VOGU-3710 file (C-alpha; in Angstrom, 3 decimals, decimal comma):
1> mdikkvclvv> 103,700/-89,315/10,777  101,044/-86,900/9,135  102,017/-86,255/5,906  100,691/-83,070/5,591  102,473/-81,299/8,133  105,258/-83,081/6,682  104,488/-81,523/3,716  104,503/-78,046/5,345  107,532/-78,437/7,600  109,527/-79,276/5,127
11> llfsllgsta> 108,534/-76,448/2,517  108,992/-74,227/5,826  112,349/-75,158/6,056  112,951/-75,533/2,432  112,012/-71,997/1,126  113,023/-69,765/4,975  115,964/-71,724/6,154  117,741/-71,633/3,489  117,384/-67,986/1,916  115,392/-65,502/1,515
21> faldmmgppt> 112,929/-64,734/-1,838  111,704/-61,427/-2,975  111,058/-58,455/-4,507  115,031/-57,156/-4,885  115,988/-53,114/-5,279  116,540/-52,118/-8,728  117,438/-48,497/-8,716  117,395/-46,382/-11,872  116,059/-48,147/-15,576  118,659/-46,034/-16,735
31> aaldkdqfaa> 122,427/-47,200/-16,837  124,670/-44,787/-14,284  128,113/-45,146/-15,443  130,010/-44,059/-18,262  132,199/-46,930/-20,328  134,478/-48,473/-18,217  133,639/-46,895/-14,811  132,902/-49,305/-11,780  130,590/-48,833/-8,948  130,387/-51,051/-5,385
41> gfeysysrid> 127,760/-50,355/-2,959  125,174/-51,503/-0,213  121,559/-52,630/-0,425  118,778/-53,154/1,939  115,681/-54,313/1,180  112,497/-55,070/2,870  109,972/-57,449/1,441  106,098/-58,603/2,296  104,593/-61,261/-0,195  102,379/-64,181/-1,034
51> vstsgllrsm> 103,418/-67,500/-2,037  101,517/-70,080/-4,306  101,593/-74,009/-4,279  100,473/-76,393/-6,753  101,545/-79,891/-7,678  101,882/-82,857/-5,025  102,160/-80,451/-1,798  98,691/-78,971/-2,602  97,178/-82,714/-3,187  98,214/-83,833/-0,098
61> sgiksldnve> 98,279/-81,071/2,395  95,314/-78,807/1,132  98,383/-75,773/1,228  97,341/-73,754/-1,297  99,470/-70,331/-0,678  101,598/-69,278/2,109  100,666/-65,210/2,955  102,423/-62,752/4,203  105,866/-63,527/3,443  108,135/-61,147/5,112
71> snkyyarlay> 112,095/-60,767/3,971  115,222/-59,104/4,628  118,105/-58,633/2,493  121,148/-57,337/2,962  123,387/-56,995/-0,655  127,136/-56,122/-1,370  127,295/-54,488/-5,337  129,500/-54,206/-7,883  128,483/-52,631/-11,363  130,562/-51,853/-14,651
81> glsdnweiyy> 129,902/-49,100/-17,628  130,456/-51,476/-20,817  129,287/-48,467/-22,507  128,155/-44,900/-21,432  124,463/-46,214/-22,193  124,475/-49,909/-21,235  125,754/-51,233/-17,372  126,191/-54,933/-16,062  125,766/-55,212/-12,359  126,172/-58,279/-9,580
91> rlgggdakvd> 125,240/-58,391/-5,996  125,841/-61,095/-3,535  124,420/-61,074/-0,069  122,040/-62,688/2,048  118,541/-62,941/3,742  116,054/-63,785/5,701  112,087/-64,745/6,448  109,584/-65,301/7,995  105,764/-66,487/7,950  102,703/-65,488/9,692
101> degvdfngnn> 99,762/-66,795/8,420  96,703/-68,570/9,903  98,463/-70,619/12,611  101,334/-70,983/10,514  104,523/-69,152/12,422  108,403/-69,984/11,339  111,323/-67,831/11,395  114,272/-68,764/9,076  117,658/-68,215/9,222  119,971/-66,165/7,128
111> gfagnvgtrv> 121,291/-67,412/3,976  123,020/-66,675/0,455  121,605/-65,065/-2,210  122,777/-63,589/-5,900  121,415/-61,704/-8,455  122,588/-60,422/-11,646  121,284/-57,435/-13,824  121,867/-55,037/-16,633  120,196/-51,677/-17,457  120,291/-49,912/-20,695
121> tflkennvsw> 119,700/-46,148/-21,743  117,904/-45,873/-24,817  116,672/-42,555/-25,033  117,968/-39,117/-23,891  116,055/-35,671/-23,507  117,169/-32,910/-21,800  117,070/-33,740/-18,444  115,093/-36,686/-19,044  116,176/-40,117/-19,755  114,466/-43,245/-20,268
131> gvlgqinwln> 115,689/-47,103/-19,838  114,843/-50,358/-19,549  116,062/-52,929/-16,500  116,176/-56,544/-15,979  117,940/-58,608/-13,364  117,365/-62,528/-11,553  118,208/-63,832/-8,853  118,203/-67,645/-8,217  119,124/-70,602/-6,210  119,997/-73,687/-5,774
141> sdavgtyqgg> 120,059/-74,822/-1,950  120,181/-78,251/0,220  118,242/-77,708/3,188  117,721/-79,908/6,267  114,781/-79,414/8,246  113,469/-81,573/11,475  109,939/-82,888/12,126  109,315/-85,456/15,381  112,838/-85,660/16,025  113,866/-87,373/12,567
151> tantnidlqe> 115,268/-85,162/9,582  114,244/-84,298/6,397  116,485/-83,336/3,330  115,691/-81,135/0,549  116,754/-79,646/-2,295  115,173/-76,265/-3,434  115,778/-74,867/-7,199  114,558/-71,026/-7,455  114,575/-68,367/-10,153  113,105/-64,732/-9,739
161> iqlaigpkvq> 112,891/-62,453/-12,448  112,045/-58,837/-12,430  111,971/-56,205/-15,848  111,516/-52,575/-15,586  111,199/-49,863/-18,437  110,828/-46,463/-17,271  112,418/-43,203/-16,861  115,073/-40,917/-15,144  114,176/-37,491/-14,757  116,953/-35,431/-13,516
171> mdgwslygga> 116,590/-32,303/-10,971  119,202/-30,143/-9,290  121,292/-32,455/-6,904  118,687/-35,247/-7,221  116,453/-37,540/-9,419  113,553/-39,160/-9,748  112,939/-42,866/-11,428  110,354/-45,328/-11,690  108,610/-46,665/-13,946  106,380/-50,231/-15,419
181> lyyqmdgdfd> 107,604/-53,736/-13,667  107,224/-56,722/-14,431  107,630/-59,630/-11,358  107,822/-63,617/-12,059  109,199/-66,108/-9,430  109,232/-69,917/-9,985  110,744/-72,577/-7,765  110,352/-76,457/-7,078  111,345/-78,579/-4,188  112,140/-82,621/-3,581
191> tnwaggkasa> 112,470/-83,754/-0,093  113,050/-87,089/1,311  112,725/-88,143/5,261  112,509/-91,826/6,832  108,363/-91,983/5,744  109,201/-91,298/2,507  110,212/-88,722/-0,507  107,614/-85,453/-2,309  107,870/-82,933/-4,520  105,927/-79,580/-4,911
201> didvnsdfgg> 106,153/-76,667/-6,822  106,136/-72,969/-5,206  105,364/-69,817/-7,285  104,719/-66,599/-7,288  101,846/-65,466/-10,195  103,437/-63,749/-13,109  102,057/-60,262/-12,291  102,562/-56,402/-13,060  102,663/-53,489/-11,429  105,125/-50,851/-10,833
211> yigahfdlgk> 107,771/-48,601/-8,632  109,184/-45,190/-7,843  112,518/-44,322/-6,188  114,795/-40,790/-5,926  118,923/-40,667/-5,757  120,776/-38,270/-3,985  124,431/-36,820/-4,858  126,130/-36,989/-1,588  129,141/-35,754/-3,497  131,007/-36,099/-6,381
221> nlsievesam> 131,359/-40,062/-6,561  128,838/-40,768/-3,463  125,333/-40,997/-3,947  122,270/-42,420/-1,880  119,028/-44,151/-3,244  115,519/-45,343/-1,958  112,555/-46,913/-3,793  109,509/-49,176/-3,184  107,828/-51,317/-5,524  104,405/-52,653/-5,550
231> vgdgysigtg> 102,980/-55,783/-7,539  99,543/-57,486/-7,245  101,058/-60,205/-4,390  103,388/-57,962/-2,548  105,341/-54,611/-2,422  108,760/-53,336/-1,367  111,079/-50,882/-0,096  114,481/-50,271/0,137  117,681/-48,430/-0,073  121,244/-48,451/-0,953
241> ivwkf> 123,874/-46,392/-1,335  126,896/-46,380/-3,899  130,064/-45,127/-4,866  131,739/-45,162/-8,591  135,633/-45,209/-8,898
//
């Protein structure tokens, strides 16, 4: 059994068969809720990003990266206002991913994903507010891959961090938001198959970028948001609908 092929197949099943990884939608960097107010919503995002490999996977297979990893994510979102200027939120959903890079053509199944974050408004001047946002996406999942009639059992740990700072400018019935963005993804997997076992590291280089979005009021408590983000290793677009109560 070709160890290089085993490593590649196991990596693909681990990353794409269990869940998607990508730039998640962020929304405005400023808090949007009053104290003790709730908000619920639904979000969709698409991203395309390059993933680097290191450790055993690179040394055994020569695979340095997987480029053009495309992902679709769907989230249900619940948020709560701790104060008029501080908000926390939680997302739960799923996604899929696929790779089409130098002969590698693989489609991953839907998997579960989670996200928790917070945003704080630290300055308000007329129709301009400034804030900071931080969110983390995490995964610990078991996956089973199949290769030449055999199976490979894999455990993957994955963490993603997104940090943003910037303004929100209030217009008549809508607002424009965005700012500077920092993104980091780190993970590792351990796998066992009939011929042995292996471990490897995966990551997206810690990178800076930016994002921009728009928030449109559809009614007193209903709104929709659209945004796009970009870092050196990829980009994303997303949209979401929010209901405050």
